[in-house]
KEKOL-648150 format. One line per field, with one value per residue: residue number from 0; residue in three letters; x, y, z of N, C-alpha, C, CB in turn. Coordinates in steps of 0.02 Angstrom, whole numbers, padded with zeros to 5 digits. Glycine has a CB too. Layout:
k	[NUM_...] $
r	[ala_...] $
n.c1	[X_...] $
n.c2	[Y_...] $
n.c3	[Z_...] $
ca.c1	[X_...] $
ca.c2	[Y_...] $
ca.c3	[Z_...] $
c.c1	[X_...] $
c.c2	[Y_...] $
c.c3	[Z_...] $
cb.c1	[X_...] $
cb.c2	[Y_...] $
cb.c3	[Z_...] $
//
This chain:
k	[0_1_2_3_4_5_6_7_8_9_10_11_12_13_14_15_16_17_18_19_20_21_22_23_24_25_26_27_28_29_30_31_32_33_34_35_36_37_38_39_40_41_42_43_44_45_46_47_48_49_50_51_52_53_54_55_56_57_58_59_60_61_62_63_64_65_66_67_68_69_70_71_72_73_74_75_76_77_78_79_80_81_82] $
r	[unk_unk_unk_unk_unk_unk_unk_unk_unk_unk_unk_unk_unk_unk_unk_unk_unk_unk_unk_unk_unk_unk_unk_unk_unk_unk_unk_unk_unk_unk_unk_unk_unk_unk_unk_unk_unk_unk_unk_unk_unk_unk_unk_unk_unk_unk_unk_unk_unk_unk_unk_unk_unk_unk_unk_unk_unk_unk_unk_unk_unk_unk_unk_unk_unk_unk_unk_unk_unk_unk_unk_unk_unk_unk_unk_unk_unk_unk_unk_unk_unk_unk_unk] $
n.c1	[-03106_-02979_-02968_-02860_-02796_-02705_-02583_-02572_-02559_-02440_-02352_-02364_-02306_-02181_-02148_-02158_-02295_-02319_-02275_-02370_-02482_-02443_-02445_-02582_-02630_-02554_-02524_-02632_-02676_-02810_-02926_-03033_-03150_-03183_-03330_-03299_-03225_-03094_-02956_-02945_-02874_-02891_-02812_-02784_-02807_-02707_-02594_-02605_-02594_-02463_-02390_-02416_-02359_-02226_-02200_-02205_-02089_-01995_-02010_-01949_-01818_-01661_-01565_-01533_-01427_-01393_-01409_-01330_-01308_-01301_-01211_-01085_-01080_-01209_-01278_-01363_-01287_-01343_-01319_-01389_-01337_-01348_-01254] $
n.c2	[-01652_-01739_-01861_-01925_-02059_-02047_-02120_-02134_-02000_-01969_-02054_-01997_-01873_-01907_-01918_-01966_-02061_-02021_-01889_-01826_-01847_-01770_-01642_-01632_-01642_-01546_-01434_-01396_-01451_-01478_-01611_-01755_-01882_-02030_-02126_-02250_-02218_-02186_-02078_-01946_-01838_-01695_-01680_-01560_-01464_-01502_-01469_-01328_-01302_-01346_-01255_-01138_-01175_-01190_-01058_-00997_-01046_-00984_-00851_-00849_-00871_-00795_-00797_-00894_-01028_-01090_-00996_-00897_-00762_-00751_-00704_-00771_-00711_-00670_-00780_-00853_-00900_-00973_-01031_-01039_-00955_-00794_-00691] $
n.c3	[01946_02024_02139_02261_02360_02515_02509_02370_02329_02393_02324_02196_02218_02262_02396_02571_02644_02775_02776_02695_02775_02884_02826_02809_02942_03017_02937_02862_02739_02636_02654_02633_02687_02602_02550_02607_02716_02694_02689_02575_02450_02349_02195_02123_02222_02312_02237_02232_02369_02394_02317_02389_02511_02472_02437_02562_02620_02539_02578_02700_02673_02657_02560_02419_02414_02295_02200_02081_02105_02239_02376_02483_02607_02622_02660_02794_02934_03047_03200_03312_03405_03451_03446] $
ca.c1	[-03068_-02949_-02958_-02811_-02783_-02643_-02526_-02567_-02533_-02370_-02316_-02365_-02261_-02116_-02137_-02186_-02364_-02320_-02268_-02435_-02525_-02421_-02473_-02654_-02640_-02520_-02515_-02696_-02693_-02879_-02939_-03100_-03156_-03228_-03383_-03271_-03186_-03024_-02938_-02927_-02853_-02899_-02745_-02776_-02801_-02641_-02546_-02609_-02568_-02390_-02364_-02418_-02310_-02161_-02194_-02189_-02018_-01956_-02014_-01904_-01749_-01628_-01525_-01530_-01357_-01384_-01416_-01264_-01303_-01299_-01145_-01081_-01094_-01281_-01306_-01372_-01252_-01375_-01304_-01426_-01302_-01367_-01203] $
ca.c2	[-01661_-01805_-01875_-01977_-02080_-02019_-02157_-02118_-01932_-01973_-02083_-01948_-01818_-01933_-01907_-02020_-02055_-01985_-01818_-01803_-01845_-01712_-01583_-01630_-01632_-01487_-01378_-01375_-01478_-01501_-01681_-01779_-01954_-02057_-02165_-02307_-02193_-02178_-02008_-01929_-01768_-01674_-01668_-01489_-01429_-01518_-01429_-01259_-01302_-01352_-01191_-01091_-01198_-01173_-00985_-00979_-01061_-00932_-00789_-00854_-00877_-00732_-00806_-00963_-01043_-01112_-00938_-00870_-00695_-00755_-00700_-00814_-00672_-00663_-00840_-00849_-00955_-00972_-01089_-01031_-00905_-00728_-00640] $
ca.c3	[02007_02034_02210_02273_02429_02542_02481_02299_02323_02413_02267_02142_02236_02280_02467_02612_02667_02838_02762_02671_02834_02923_02793_02823_03014_03046_02891_02833_02673_02638_02639_02649_02693_02551_02582_02644_02772_02674_02679_02506_02438_02279_02166_02108_02286_02339_02200_02257_02437_02391_02293_02446_02560_02444_02441_02631_02630_02504_02616_02757_02650_02641_02500_02395_02402_02226_02157_02065_02131_02311_02405_02542_02667_02627_02690_02867_02969_03112_03242_03374_03446_03424_03460] $
c.c1	[-03042_-02934_-02910_-02809_-02716_-02583_-02517_-02538_-02458_-02328_-02310_-02313_-02190_-02097_-02168_-02259_-02367_-02312_-02335_-02483_-02507_-02449_-02547_-02665_-02614_-02522_-02578_-02710_-02764_-02885_-03011_-03096_-03203_-03281_-03359_-03229_-03113_-03011_-02915_-02913_-02863_-02830_-02734_-02767_-02733_-02587_-02545_-02580_-02491_-02358_-02363_-02365_-02239_-02148_-02177_-02116_-01975_-01955_-01963_-01830_-01721_-01592_-01525_-01457_-01342_-01389_-01347_-01254_-01299_-01227_-01143_-01096_-01169_-01313_-01308_-01340_-01278_-01362_-01340_-01396_-01314_-01316_-01179] $
c.c2	[-01732_-01814_-01933_-01995_-02051_-02054_-02142_-02049_-01932_-02001_-02033_-01893_-01842_-01919_-01965_-02006_-02012_-01910_-01790_-01798_-01786_-01648_-01576_-01610_-01564_-01425_-01359_-01398_-01505_-01575_-01698_-01854_-01977_-02100_-02225_-02285_-02184_-02104_-01997_-01855_-01754_-01653_-01594_-01448_-01441_-01477_-01357_-01253_-01303_-01289_-01140_-01110_-01181_-01098_-00962_-00992_-01008_-00867_-00790_-00855_-00809_-00737_-00880_-00979_-01067_-01055_-00908_-00800_-00694_-00753_-00743_-00775_-00661_-00723_-00833_-00910_-00957_-01036_-01084_-00980_-00837_-00674_-00608] $
c.c3	[02010_02108_02217_02347_02451_02511_02407_02288_02341_02356_02210_02155_02253_02352_02506_02630_02730_02827_02738_02731_02879_02893_02808_02896_03037_03002_02853_02763_02677_02618_02657_02660_02638_02586_02622_02704_02758_02661_02607_02500_02363_02252_02151_02171_02318_02303_02222_02327_02436_02364_02349_02497_02537_02448_02511_02646_02598_02543_02674_02735_02632_02574_02483_02379_02331_02176_02145_02094_02208_02336_02468_02605_02676_02661_02765_02898_03040_03150_03309_03421_03416_03438_03398] $
cb.c1	[-03110_-02884_-03025_-02741_-02784_-02641_-02536_-02636_-02571_-02362_-02351_-02435_-02289_-02063_-02166_-02145_-02394_-02265_-02213_-02464_-02520_-02344_-02462_-02687_-02605_-02450_-02461_-02700_-02642_-02923_-02889_-03151_-03180_-03188_-03431_-03229_-03194_-03007_-02884_-02983_-02779_-02949_-02736_-02837_-02857_-02626_-02561_-02682_-02595_-02370_-02406_-02488_-02316_-02156_-02257_-02234_-02000_-01984_-02084_-01919_-01744_-01579_-01453_-01576_-01334_-01435_-01465_-01255_-01361_-01335_-01125_-01011_-01057_-01311_-01265_-01446_-01174_-01450_-01228_-01432_-01226_-01433_-01146] $
cb.c2	[-01643_-01814_-01890_-01954_-02158_-02025_-02232_-02123_-01884_-02016_-02147_-01917_-01780_-01904_-01838_-02028_-02125_-02011_-01806_-01850_-01911_-01709_-01587_-01699_-01688_-01504_-01393_-01304_-01533_-01458_-01728_-01762_-01976_-02100_-02189_-02350_-02238_-02221_-01987_-01951_-01756_-01615_-01710_-01463_-01451_-01593_-01433_-01235_-01363_-01411_-01165_-01091_-01274_-01198_-00953_-01019_-01130_-00921_-00779_-00917_-00924_-00712_-00779_-00973_-01094_-01166_-00886_-00867_-00653_-00819_-00627_-00844_-00606_-00652_-00902_-00843_-00946_-00961_-01094_-01095_-00920_-00707_-00669] $
cb.c3	[02069_01991_02245_02249_02436_02619_02491_02266_02369_02476_02242_02135_02294_02235_02490_02676_02681_02884_02710_02617_02874_02928_02717_02809_03053_03061_02843_02834_02651_02593_02677_02593_02763_02498_02530_02598_02830_02611_02729_02458_02460_02274_02102_02069_02334_02332_02126_02257_02477_02348_02234_02478_02572_02371_02418_02679_02602_02434_02643_02796_02590_02696_02510_02332_02452_02209_02188_01989_02108_02335_02421_02546_02665_02559_02669_02886_02968_03105_03253_03409_03451_03452_03497] $
//
């Protein structure tokens, strides 16, 4: 197991520290406190979490605009108006 501090994980993933903290606080990314009280995350667990998080986004998408088989009419042009 490779344990990383929040900032180290953020650097590894190319995201901000605050996004990693949001995943921990709001989205359930497992974390622990090391003996010095520093929040750490297991790299393997983070990878599994991100795969699940990415899968949830795919479930909500009707059509990927970058997919060659995606027709423009399949794209959801949701402007908040349900008419």
